[in-house]
C-alpha positions in Angstrom: 0.0 0.0 0.0 2.9 2.4 0.9 4.6 1.7 -2.5 1.3 2.5 -4.3 0.9 5.7 -2.3 4.4 6.9 -2.9 4.2 6.0 -6.6 1.0 8.0 -6.9 2.5 11.0 -5.2 5.6 10.9 -7.4 3.5 10.7 -10.6 1.4 13.6 -9.4 4.5 15.7 -8.6 6.0 14.9 -12.0 2.8 15.9 -13.7 2.9 19.3 -12.0 6.6 19.8 -12.9 6.4 18.8 -16.5 2.8 19.8 -17.4 1.4 16.3 -17.9 -1.7 17.1 -16.0 -2.2 20.3 -18.0 -2.2 23.9 -16.7 -4.4 24.9 -13.8 -7.3 27.1 -14.7 -6.5 30.8 -14.3 -8.7 31.1 -11.2 -6.8 28.2 -9.6 -3.3 29.3 -10.3 -0.8 30.1 -7.6 -0.8 33.8 -6.5 2.2 35.5 -5.0 1.9 37.6 -1.8 4.5 40.0 -0.3 6.0 39.7 3.1 9.4 40.4 4.6 11.2 42.2 7.4 13.0 45.4 8.3 15.6 45.9 11.0 17.0 49.2 12.2 19.8 49.3 14.8 21.8 51.7 17.0 25.1 50.3 18.0 27.4 51.6 20.8 31.0 50.3 20.8 34.2 50.6 22.8 36.7 48.9 20.4 40.3 47.9 20.5 42.2 47.2 17.2 45.8 46.0 16.7 47.6 44.9 13.6 50.8 43.4 15.0 51.5 40.3 17.1 52.6 42.0 20.3 49.6 44.4 20.3 51.8 47.5 20.5 50.9 48.9 17.1 47.5 50.5 16.8 45.7 50.4 13.4 45.6 53.8 11.7 41.9 53.8 10.7 39.2 55.1 13.0 36.1 53.3 14.3 32.6 54.6 15.2 31.6 54.7 18.8 28.0 55.1 17.7 26.9 53.4 14.5 23.6 52.7 12.6 23.0 49.4 11.1 20.1 48.0 9.0 19.0 44.8 7.2 15.8 44.3 5.3 14.3 41.9 2.7 11.1 41.9 0.6 9.9 38.3 0.0 7.5 37.1 -2.7 5.8 33.9 -1.7 2.9 31.8 -2.6 1.5 28.3 -2.6 -1.5 26.4 -3.9 -3.0 23.0 -2.9 -4.3 21.0 -5.8 -7.1 18.5 -5.9 -4.6 15.6 -5.8 -3.4 17.0 -2.3 -0.1 18.1 -3.7 0.9 21.6 -2.6 3.4 23.6 -4.6 4.9 26.9 -3.7 7.6 29.5 -4.4 9.8 31.8 -2.3 11.9 34.6 -3.8 13.8 36.9 -1.4 14.9 40.4 -2.5 17.5 42.4 -0.5 15.9 45.7 0.3 19.4 47.3 0.5 22.0 47.3 -2.3 24.0 44.1 -2.0 26.4 41.9 -4.0 23.8 39.2 -3.5 20.7 41.1 -4.5 18.5 38.1 -4.7 19.0 35.9 -1.6 17.0 32.7 -1.5 15.0 31.7 -4.5 13.4 28.3 -4.7 10.4 26.1 -5.5 8.9 23.6 -3.1 6.5 20.6 -3.4 4.9 18.8 -0.5 2.3 16.2 0.5 1.0 15.3 3.9 2.3 11.7 3.8 5.5 12.1 1.7 7.2 15.2 3.0 8.7 18.2 1.2 11.0 18.7 -1.7 12.9 22.0 -2.1 14.5 22.8 -5.5 16.6 26.0 -5.9 18.7 28.4 -3.8 18.0 27.5 -0.1 20.0 26.4 2.9 20.9 22.7 3.1 18.9 20.2 5.1 21.4 19.9 8.0 21.4 23.7 8.4 17.6 24.0 8.3 17.2 21.3 11.0 20.0 22.5 13.3 19.4 23.2 17.0 21.6 25.9 18.6 21.8 27.7 21.9 18.9 29.9 22.9 19.4 33.7 23.1 17.5 36.7 24.4 17.2 38.1 20.8 20.7 39.2 19.9 22.6 36.2 18.5 26.2 35.1 18.0 25.6 32.7 15.1 26.4 34.3 11.7 23.6 33.7 9.3 21.0 34.6 12.0 19.3 37.9 11.1 20.0 39.4 14.5 23.6 38.2 14.9 26.6 40.4 15.8 28.6 39.5 12.6 25.5 39.7 10.4 24.7 43.2 11.5 28.3 44.4 11.3 28.8 44.9 15.1 32.3 43.4 14.7 35.4 43.9 12.5 36.8 40.6 11.1 40.6 40.1 11.5 42.5 39.3 8.3 41.9 35.7 7.2 38.6 35.4 8.9 35.8 33.8 6.8 33.1 34.0 9.6 30.1 31.8 8.5 32.2 30.0 5.9 34.4 28.5 8.7 33.9 27.7 12.4 34.6 31.4 13.2 31.0 32.3 12.4 29.3 29.9 14.9 27.9 26.4 14.8 25.6 26.5 11.8 26.5 24.1 8.9 27.1 26.5 6.1 30.8 26.4 5.0 30.5 28.3 1.7 27.1 26.8 0.9 25.4 30.1 0.9 22.0 29.0 -0.4 23.6 27.2 -3.3 21.3 25.8 -6.0 20.3 22.4 -4.7 17.9 19.5 -4.3 16.5 19.0 -0.7 14.1 16.5 0.8 12.6 16.9 4.3 10.5 14.0 5.6 7.3 14.2 7.7 7.8 14.0 11.4 7.3 10.5 12.9 7.5 9.7 16.6 9.3 13.1 17.1 11.9 12.3 14.4 12.4 14.1 11.1 15.2 13.6 8.5 16.4 15.7 5.6 19.0 15.4 2.9 20.5 17.7 0.3 22.7 17.6 -2.8 24.2 20.5 -4.7 26.6 20.5 -7.6 28.5 23.7 -6.8 29.1 25.8 -3.6 27.9 29.3 -4.4 26.1 32.3 -3.1 22.3 32.2 -3.1 20.4 33.7 -6.0 23.4 33.9 -8.2 22.5 30.9 -10.4 26.1 30.0 -10.9 25.6 26.2 -11.3 27.1 25.0 -14.6 27.9 21.7 -16.3 31.4 23.1 -16.7 32.6 23.9 -13.2 35.6 26.1 -12.6 37.1 25.6 -9.1 39.8 27.7 -7.6 39.7 30.9 -5.5 37.0 31.2 -2.8 34.1 33.5 -3.2 30.5 33.4 -4.5 30.3 30.9 -7.2 34.1 30.2 -7.3 34.8 28.2 -4.1 36.9 25.2 -4.7 34.2 22.8 -3.4 31.8 20.9 -5.6 29.4 17.9 -5.2 28.1 19.1 -1.8 25.9 16.8 0.3 24.2 17.2 3.7 22.2 15.0 6.0 20.2 16.2 9.0 18.2 14.5 11.8 15.9 16.4 14.1 14.0 15.2 17.2 11.2 17.2 18.9 9.0 15.8 21.7 7.5 16.8 25.0 7.6 14.7 28.2 5.2 16.2 30.6 6.2 19.8 31.2 9.7 19.3 29.7 10.3 19.9 26.0 13.2 18.2 24.2 14.7 19.3 20.8 17.8 17.7 19.4 19.7 17.6 16.1 22.5 15.8 14.4 23.9 16.9 11.1 26.7 16.3 8.6 28.0 18.0 5.5 30.5 17.0 2.7 32.2 18.9 -0.1 34.6 17.5 -2.7 37.7 19.7 -3.0 39.5 19.6 -6.4 43.3 19.6 -6.4 43.4 23.3 -7.4 41.9 24.2 -4.1 43.6 21.7 -1.8 44.0 18.0 -1.1 41.5 17.5 1.7 37.7 17.3 1.2 35.3 19.1 3.5 33.8 17.1 6.3 31.7 18.8 9.0 29.4 17.5 11.7 27.2 19.1 14.4 25.0 18.2 17.3 22.6 20.3 19.3 20.3 20.0 22.3 17.6 22.3 23.7 15.5 21.7 26.8 12.5 23.8 27.8 10.5 23.9 31.0 7.8 26.5 31.5 9.4 29.7 30.2 13.0 28.5 30.6 15.2 27.3 27.7 18.7 25.8 28.2 20.8 24.4 25.4 23.8 24.4 23.2 25.5 23.0 20.1 28.9 21.8 18.8 30.3 21.8 15.3 33.6 20.4 14.0 35.0 20.7 10.5 38.1 19.6 8.5 39.2 20.1 5.0 40.7 22.7 2.6 38.7 25.8 1.7 41.4 26.9 -0.7 45.1 26.5 -1.2 45.6 29.2 1.5 42.8 28.5 3.9 41.4 25.6 5.8 38.1 24.6 7.3 39.8 22.8 10.2 38.3 23.9 13.5 35.5 23.7 15.9 32.8 25.9 17.4 30.4 25.5 20.3 27.7 27.6 22.0 25.7 27.4 25.3 22.8 29.6 26.4 19.9 30.1 28.7 16.8 32.1 28.2 13.5 32.9 29.9 10.2 34.1 28.4 7.3 35.6 30.3 4.4 37.2 28.3 5.9 39.6 25.7 9.3 39.6 27.4 12.3 37.4 26.8 15.8 37.6 28.3 18.8 35.4 27.6 22.6 34.9 28.1 24.7 33.1 25.5 28.4 32.3 24.9 30.1 31.1 21.7 33.7 30.1 21.1 35.2 29.2 17.7 38.6 28.1 16.6 40.0 27.6 13.1 43.4 26.7 11.7 43.3 29.3 9.0 46.3 29.4 6.6 48.0 25.9 6.5 51.4 27.7 6.2 50.8 29.5 9.6 51.1 27.3 12.7 49.0 29.6 14.9 45.2 29.5 15.1 42.3 32.0 14.8 39.7 32.3 17.5 36.5 34.1 18.2 34.7 34.5 21.6 31.3 36.2 22.2 29.4 36.7 25.4 25.9 38.3 24.9 23.2 39.4 27.3 20.1 40.5 25.5 16.4 40.9 25.8 13.3 41.2 23.5 10.0 42.9 24.0 7.3 41.8 21.5 5.2 45.0 21.1 2.7 43.4 18.9 2.3 41.0 15.9 5.5 41.3 13.8 7.0 44.1 16.0 9.9 43.4 18.3 12.3 45.6 20.2 15.7 43.9 20.9 18.5 45.3 23.0 21.6 43.8 24.4 25.2 44.0 25.8 28.1 42.1 24.4 31.8 41.4 24.8 33.7 40.1 21.8 37.3 39.0 21.2 38.5 38.0 17.7 42.1 37.1 17.2 43.8 36.4 13.8 46.9 34.4 13.2 50.5 35.3 14.1 52.2 38.1 12.2 51.3 41.7 11.2 48.1 42.3 9.3 48.2 43.9 5.8 47.3 47.5 5.2 43.7 48.4 6.0 43.3 45.0 7.9 43.4 44.2 11.6 45.0 41.3 13.4 42.9 41.5 16.6 39.5 43.0 17.4 38.1 43.3 20.9 35.1 45.2 22.0 32.5 45.8 24.7 29.4 47.3 23.4 25.6 47.3 23.1 22.9 47.6 20.6 19.2 48.3 20.4 17.0 47.7 17.4 13.5 47.5 16.1 12.6 44.5 13.9 9.4 44.6 11.8 8.0 41.5 10.1 5.2 42.0 7.5 
C-alpha cells in the first residue's frame, strides 16, 4: 500500500513539474503575496584594534563609537494546494538594500502530507535547516541569523577570517554553501523524528544561479569556491515529556575539494540540544570541521555555544556564549579564535514588531604576524545595541 501511495505522489508531482496534468485554470493558479522584514539598529562600541603580534601597534583607521545598522528583505511567496493533495509553492527573497547578492534565497517547493517536502533551488541545506543551537534573548552570536553580531556588522573581522564559511561564524553548517542551487528532501515528522538530505553540484552564493555543467574551481568567493558535489544529512527530534520539551539535532556535511583548491575534502558535523520547561530554555550545540577551503585557507576547526533564556508574556531575556577556533592558513602554525558573550532581551510590542536590546563582549584574534594594510589582526570590544525589527 505504501509503495502504491508513494508512486501516486511521485506521478502527481511529475505531472505538476512537466505539465502532464495540464495547466491549472487561471482562477486556480498560484498567486504571490508580499512579506518580509526590516531591521534598524543603533550600536554603541568601545573597540580595540591591533595589527601586529605584540599588540603594541594601533591600526591607523578610526572606528565609530556610535553606529547605525540596518538589514531588510522583501519576499515574494505563494502556494497552492491542488485536488490531488499536492501543494506547490515558491519563495523569492529580494534584498531591500543594495547588495552583491541582491536576490537571496529563490526556490520552489512541493509537499504532500504523507510524503514530506521537496525543495529545489537556492535555499539552505537540510542539515542547516534542521539544526538546534543555543537559545538567546534576541541578539545572536551565530552568523547567518538575522539578529547576529557579525551579520549586523557589530564586529570587524581580522585578516583571514571567513566567519560563516568557517567555524569562526558559529555552529551552523554553512561552510560556503550560501543558499547554493540544490535539491533537498525533508521527511514528515514521525514519533518526534524528522530527517532531511540535500545535494548541490557547486558551492555558491544564493540567488546567483552559478551552477554550470562546466565547473571552474579555484579561488574562494561566491560561485568560485573550490568545493563541488556538496551533500548534507540532518536528523531532528522534537518531543514533549510532561512539562519538559526536548529538541535535538545531528547533522553532517560534505564537499569535494578539487586539487586546485587543496587536497583534503570538506567534512563537517554538528550536534545540538535544547531543553524547555515553563518559560525556561537551556541548550547548546557543537560543530567540528576539517578540509581545505582553498590553497591558502582551511576549514579545520570547531565551534560551540551554550545559552539560557527565559520568556514571560511579551518579554524574553537570555545569556549566550560562543567560542570558535580555526586553523586558517596551513602555512601558519597559529590559530584563529572568536569569543562572544551576549546578554540580551526582547519585547514583543505586537504582531510582527519586536524591540531587541543587548550588551556584548567580543574578542577576535587572527593568526601570528602583522596584518596587511587596512586590515586588523585583533579585534576586541565591549558594546551594546538596540533595534526594532518589523515582520510584514
